C-alpha positions, 0 to 999 in steps of 0.5 A: 070727946063727946060733950056730956057736961050740961054746962057746955050745952048752955055756953054763955056768952055765945060767940055772937054776943061776944062779937057784938059787944066788941063791935059796939065798943068800936062804934062808940069810940068811932064817934069820938074819933070823928069828933076829934078829927073835926076839931083838929081840922078846924084848928088846922084851918084856923092856923092856916091864916096865921102869919106866925104859926108857932107863936100862935100855938105858944100863945094858946098853950099859955092861955090854957095853962100848957106852959111846957108846950113849945111848938118848936119841939112838937110838930102838928103832924106828929100830934095828928099822928098820935090821934090815929095812934090813940085810936089804934091803941083803943081798938087793940084794947077792945081786942084784948078784952075780947081775947080775955073773954074768949080764953075764959069760955068754958069750952076753951077752958076745958080744952086747956085743962084736957092736955096741959103739955099741948096747951103750953106748946100752943100758948106762944106769941102775943095775945092775939096769936095765943087766942087764935091758936085756942080757937083753932084747937077748939074748931078742929076735929078731936083726932087732929088736935096735936100741937103741931097741927094747931101751930101749922094752921094758926100760922097759915091763918095769919097769912089772911089779909085781915090777920096781916093788917091787924099784926101790922098795926099791932107792931105800929102800936108797940113801937110807938106806945110801949116802953119795951119793944115786944117784937125785937126781931120784927119791925113795923116798917119791914112787916108793911113791906111784906103785907099782901097789899093786893088782897088787902086793897081788894078787901078794904079799898086801900092799903095801910100807910107806913108807920110814920104817915098814919091817916084816918084811913089807918084807924078805920082799916085797923077797926075793920080788920079787927072786926073780921079777926074778932068774927073769925075767933068767935066763930071758932071757939066752940066745936061744931060737932062736939058742942053745936049739934048737941046744943041745937038738939036740946034747944030745938029738937022738940019743935017740928017742921019749918018752925024748928029749922027756921029757929035753928038757922037764925040761931046759928047765924046770929049767935054762932056766926055761921055762914049760909054754907055752915048752916046748911051743912049743920042742918044736914047733919041733924037730919031733921 
């Protein structure tokens, strides 16, 4: 399929813009998480000096009009766990927003409408899986875009450490915060056992904790893994040959010499999220 539609040569927002907005959202929330963690640690330190901790918490509850709070029915550890769960839920909320933007991308929408039976066949699973399948479809050569190929490659990419970690925390969030179990055949504890822990530790410096023992490191790892997943998705939402080459020709083709190549390289790295190797391969295809 050769892109002739002028609108598809001016795609907006571009992959780098979508991914950048996602990272900024996480950065803003990370400041809030750090402040809340400081508040909790300060409270815990103060509580350590009390002879009757439950009585002290009960007095505070009354003082601040939380009359239904009885410490014997809720542990401090459980409250701490919810702090991290809340951060994880926020990260996924930002991820869901990113997925919605990706799915509304004009090139993605064209591919969805181009072959409705194929789209229905690959539109399976949770929001992340559906979005990854669409990105996989977009990045594949036109002659290989069968539903089976897309699903096979999507399944393979979910074996990568960042996707494995995001899927684990998705189940942790679902089991704790969703009224309905969305994955009755999959449990977070079982998925934790199957994580590629060696690869995850090599990538992030640690491994996720079990669902009942979350820590600040889990909130941070969830955020880092989501950033890697978001970058992969955004990098693949427009096809290199069908969209990018015509786009580069239109934007930079009239320039000459080193200036043209430098501008094209910076554009690909910053706004298309290309690696150095991707940039080199694309410049070679342009034959400037």
